[in-house]
N, C-alpha and C positions, 0 to 999 in steps of 0.2 A: 733754155737754162739747163745746165748740167748740175743736178743736185746731189748726186751720189755716184760713185764708181766702184765696181767690183771687178777685180782682175788679178793677174799674177804680177807680183813685184819683180821687176827685171833688174833694177839698179838703184842704189842709194848714193848720191853725191851731194851731201848737205849744202844748201837746203832743198836741192832738187831730187826728185825721185822719178822713176819711169815705171808705168804700170801698163801691162799688155792686156787689152780686152779684145778677144777675137784675134784678128790680124792687124790691129792697130795698137800702137804704144803711145800712151798719153804722158806728157811731161807735166808734173805738178810741183808747185813749191809748197813746202810744209814747214810749220814751226818746229823747233827742236822738241817741244813737248810731245808732238806727234811722232817725230822721227824715232824717239827713244822707245816707242811702243810698237813699232813696226816689226813684222816677222823677218826672217832671213830671206834673201833673194830666192826666187823660185816658188815661194809660198803664196797662197791666195790671201787677199785682204779686201776690206771694204772701207772706203773713206767718204766722209761727208765733204762736199765740194762747194766752192763759190767760184763762179765764172765771171771774169772781167773782160770786157771788150773795149779796146782803145783804138785810136786811129792807126797806131803803129804796131799794135800787138794784141793777141788774144791770150789771156793768162788764166790758168786753172790752179786754184789753191785747194789743198787737201787737209782734212782734219780728222784725227782718229775718233774724237768724241764730238757729238752734236753741239755740246755746250761751248766748245772752243770755236766752232763755226759761228755760233750765235754771238759770241763775244767779238769775233773778228768783224762781223757785220755791224755790230754796235760801235766798235772803235772807228771804222772808216766813215761813219756818219759825223764824227766830231771834226769840226773845222780844223784843217791843217794836218790831219792824220790820214795818210794814204795807206794802201795795202802793204808797202814795204815796212813802214813804221809799225803797223798793226802786227805784222808777222814777227818783227823784232821783239815786240812786247810779249807776245805769246811764246816766244822762244826763251825769254828770261823768266817767265812765270806762267803757270797755267791759268785757266779762267777763274778758278776759285781763289787762287793766290792774288790775282789782280783785284778781285772784288774786295778781299781783305785789305789790300793796299789802299784802295779808294776809301773804304769805310774808316780806315785808321788815319786818313789824311797824310799818308806817308810819302811826302814829296821827295825825300832823299832816295827812296827805292826807285822811284820813277826816273829821277835824274841820272841814276847810274846806268840806265839803258841807252844805247846809241841813238843819237838824233833827237833826244829829248832834253830840252833845257828846262830851267826852273819855271818859266812862264807857261811852256807847253804842259809841263807836269801839273801845274796848278789848274790850268784850264781843263785838262783831262779829268782831274778829281772833281771839279765843280760840275762839269757837264755830264759825267758818268754817274754821279752819286744818285740822282733821281732815277735814272734809267735802270740802275742796279738795285733799287730799293726792294724789289720782290725776288731778287736772285737767290735761289736755294743752293747752299753749299753742300757738297757731297764729301764723303770721306776720301782723303787723298789715297791714290793707289801708287804702288811702287812701279817704276818702269818695267815693262816686260819684253821690250824689244831685244833682238839678238844683236850682238856686237858686229860691227863691220869687220870684214876680214882684212885687217891691216895692222901692221906692227911697226915699232920703232919710229924712224923718221917719217915713214909714210903716214902713220897715224897722226903724228905731230903736224905734218903739212896739211892733212885733211881737216884737222881741227882748226888750225889757223885760218885756212881758206873759208871754212864755214863761218867763223866769227867775222871775217872781213866782209862776207856777203851779207851779214846782218847789220853792217854799218860801223863796226868797231874799227878803230884806227890800227894800222899794222903794229905799232909799238904796243898798244893795249893788248892786242890778240897774242902777240909773241910772248909778252911778259906773263899774261895769265896762264897760257899753256905751259910755259917753262916752270912756273911756280907749282902747278898741279903735278907735273912730271917729277919735280924734285921731291914733293911731299908724298907722292904715290908712285914710287918707282916700278911697282908691279903692274901698273896699268899699261896695256899694250893695244888698246883699241880706241879709235877716234871718237866714238859715241860717248864713252866715259870721260874722255878728255874734254869734249865740248860741254857736257853737262856740268862737270866740276868747275870748269873755267867760267861758265856763265854764273854759277852760284857765287864764285869768288869775287865777281865784279858787281854784285848786287849789294 
């Protein structure tokens, strides 16, 4: 089991990143809540990881904070929730926000995330409520990651691609990014576009 990884960040292509450890580069999938906190390429980082072995693939998921990894593991234990859906949930909200959503029975916030219908949202809230009873919330931190080096159409394309990889439909992704760019014309990096687009769809 690979529980943690420390190395040099080589590349960020949401939701995938590449981390070099010695002479080997590991590909990890990370939620957007982690992506926004990553340093710029070439810097060292440490991520908490969850390793999944399937018949057709070996997948490594990375999390900036241990509590996001713990939430990811709790989510994939819920019937009908796989790693892809858990990653999408933690991209739309961090662990503490998810806890508040469950405690507030906020089905609407759940349904706004890709791949989650009303029945799945209701089941998530019911099954997670007891598991999260002792969850301690911490003060929210502002994202500290460096922006991706992309501008204009490149940033827009990267943002739309990231949203598509999380399960949003092409029309949803395109519309959300377009609205953000119209309301925030000064934004020229894909990370900010992704973050604001995700918020606009919740």
